[in-house]
Phi, psi and omega in degrees: 000127184269144173296161176303138179158180179262140184222164168233156179219140175227134181262146179228131175257133184284353184075181176212202185294335184248356183227147176281153174294154181208153178246136180278172178289156183278139178239144178253150176206168183231137171257116183269158177295151176291138178301153181302134178282171173268121184251151180234123176276137177231151175221123184275079179236176359284159173232151177287151177308132181099348180254127179298149179258114179296137179241152178208162177221103184267158179102355177293132182308147182295331181264018177295147179298135180295339182269359180297137186281139173235130181235133176247128177251119183257130179235148178277183185296339179274357180089006179276135176291122182248345180197141174236123182251121180245130180214195177234168178302320182293328184259010187300328184294341182257005182293138178201155174259128185232155174075022181274136174295162177301138181157182180259143185219159167237155179218140175232128179260145179228130175258133184282353185078186177210198185297334187247359183223145176276137179295165182204158177252134182279175177290163178276138177238144177252149176205166181234145168252116184268164175296146180272146176275157178231149174244111189248153178228127176281142175234144177208128183254113181302144182222162175291159177307136180093351179250129178302145180264117177292136178242156179197171176223125175255157179097356177295139178301145182295334180259022177299146180297118182304335182272355181290152192270138172239129179241130181240117181265130179254132179222160174288168180300335179274357176100001179285123179299142180243307181197169178229134178251122179247131181212192176237166178302320181294333183250013185297329183297339181256008183292136178200162177237135182239165172080015179279143174285162176299136181156187181256140184219169170231153175233135179224121185261147173229134178251134182285351184077184177210197186299335185244000184223144178282157174296152183209146176250130184276167174293163180273139178244121174277151174205165184232136169260112184272170175296156178294127177282151176294144177290169175294128180256150180231122175286140177237145177206128184260123180299144181223168172276154179308135180104357180237133176298152179274121172293131183241156179197172177214106184264158178099356176295133182305147182296333181262019177297149179297127182302330183271002180290151193273141172236131179239133180236118184252126181254129178235147178279181184298338178271000179090005180276133177289123182247349178197142174230121182249122178246127182215192177238168177303322182294328185255009187298327184298338182256010183289137176205159180280172168284176177290128184239151176296161175300140181156182180259142184220161168237145180234132178236123179260146178225130174256131185285349184080182178212197186296336186247357183221147173282147175288167181199154174261143178274157174297140180298151176241133175271140181213151182235134166268109190276160170293161176298137182288135178288150176287174176293133180252153180231123175282141178235150176214123184273083181232171002282158173234152177281152177307137180101349181248123176300148182265122176296131182240157179202172177214107184262158179099355177295134183306146182298333182262019177297148179297126183303329182273000181290150192274138171240131178239133179239117184253122182257131178235148178277183184296337178273359178091002180277137178288125182246347179198140174230118182253120179247126182215194178237166177303321182295328185254011186298329184296338182257008183290135176207159181283170167285175177291124184249147174298159178300140180154182180260143185221160168236153177222137177235125177264142178229128174258130184286349184079184178212197186298335186245358182222146174280151175288169181201156174263142175276163174296150182292137174245146177246152176204167182233140168255116183275161171301147178277131176290141179239159176221135184230142178238129181260153172217154177231124184050039175083002180222193182267354177207155179202158176240138182222139178285137179309125178095350177269161176282165175213149182258127174248149179214155178226145178225167173105347180286150181299142176230216177071219186289334181232067187286158173289151175233171179119212184228156172240122182244131178260120186226155176286135181244114178090167178075182182298333181266016183307130177090357179292123180278125179269319175190163182228136175247136177260118181304143016279359176295140181236008180230154172202160183218121171293138183294332177206127178280122183244015176293147175301153180303130180159185181255141185223153170254127182241132177242153172262127180246118176271132186287338188078169175211193185300335185240357184230137182282149174295157176207159180230136182280167167292154183286153168246157184264138178226122177254130176254119182257159181296147175286139179295150177245159181224121181249145177236122179279130179270134178277126180294151180295150180293147180286145177249000000 
């Protein structure tokens, strides 16, 4: 079977034993398209809003091309085109109109035809999209008396008209109407009912529906308005020093609580033992206080018994301390300045006269850089003899701390400053063991110095023996490095004459320089020796 179109044909005879083969003349002919079929548009309605409407176009030839286009034009009751659905012959079974609002519609399908068939338009079909039904549930969350009860409706279509009306009827558990709450879908999240007495109730919602949804009545929701719960209560207790009662309280009791309702405050020590119970009323609560208690840590728990309109409640425990007596202001003392090598007397004044003699006093000494260089630990009884160790020369601070005792808190004293000065030195020179000596030019001589500090904190540095005065002033004869205190030049090379020699101490970080009184040194000429040569004998 040939597709529609124009063709030519030529015949050929193969011949036989007695005839030659031959070809006939060419003839032309045409295969025309099949005439347009009669088509019928169908729409599987009615359907509820939100459900697609299946569409079809029957009568299309069985051998029609699967890719041939099929178009459905959907119009509303006013004749306006509201949707055009385009598909193919192969996909025709899945064609549908979707998303149409509730209402009446017509649809006409058109097949475009193909190479062998002429296209055609089907008949018009009518269908309806009806309003959708809803299944709704009323919600109500019970609350205590005085608190609004939130109301709600679940199951409303997500595309419900926000302005459509929702009515919620409130009734007692026995069915007696109480009130009605009217709102809209758009404001449903804020729906609530207020002013209900304590008791059991029901809520039943009705939705008026909208253009695409039918009206619906929701299921009934029971709820309860309970009695007002007592607020959170807080026990209060104000810390005091020993010898003063503890003020007690319980905050958070409702302002309209019965004045004669009972408040109980139980005081326990750190071991959990009850040491005091105070019973009062709401009216007298402001003046509640404990008996006198020893110094220590305590907890207090208050309980309100409640009244006819409120439930009773216990308050959160409060921790409270009866403190030791506060120490007075203390002052650190340091008896300075002192010279290097002498301990500095230290003290701490202001400690109470009845302080325990064995209670500890600590005195911390720091240098100018803030480093701790000495810590003196003593007792109140021995404080008068407290002193630092031997400290290098420099500036210091000292802070005294009293540890306190069973009846007093400890305290730090105010900072005291003091200075350790360089130690003054004195030096005495000698030459060859005395205050004067004579030496032959070129011979050695012994110098010595005495008087510089020694022992546990000796002087360090050098002792230099120099000429004092005259043309040779400042001439260094020899130097001794402490702890050596003597030195001897191997040969005195001063010109012949008389000299004054002093010993000069260099000083160090903790000792001042010093110079001795002079000693006398006489330099005498070196002896000479001549030898007379005998002339040779005459020959």
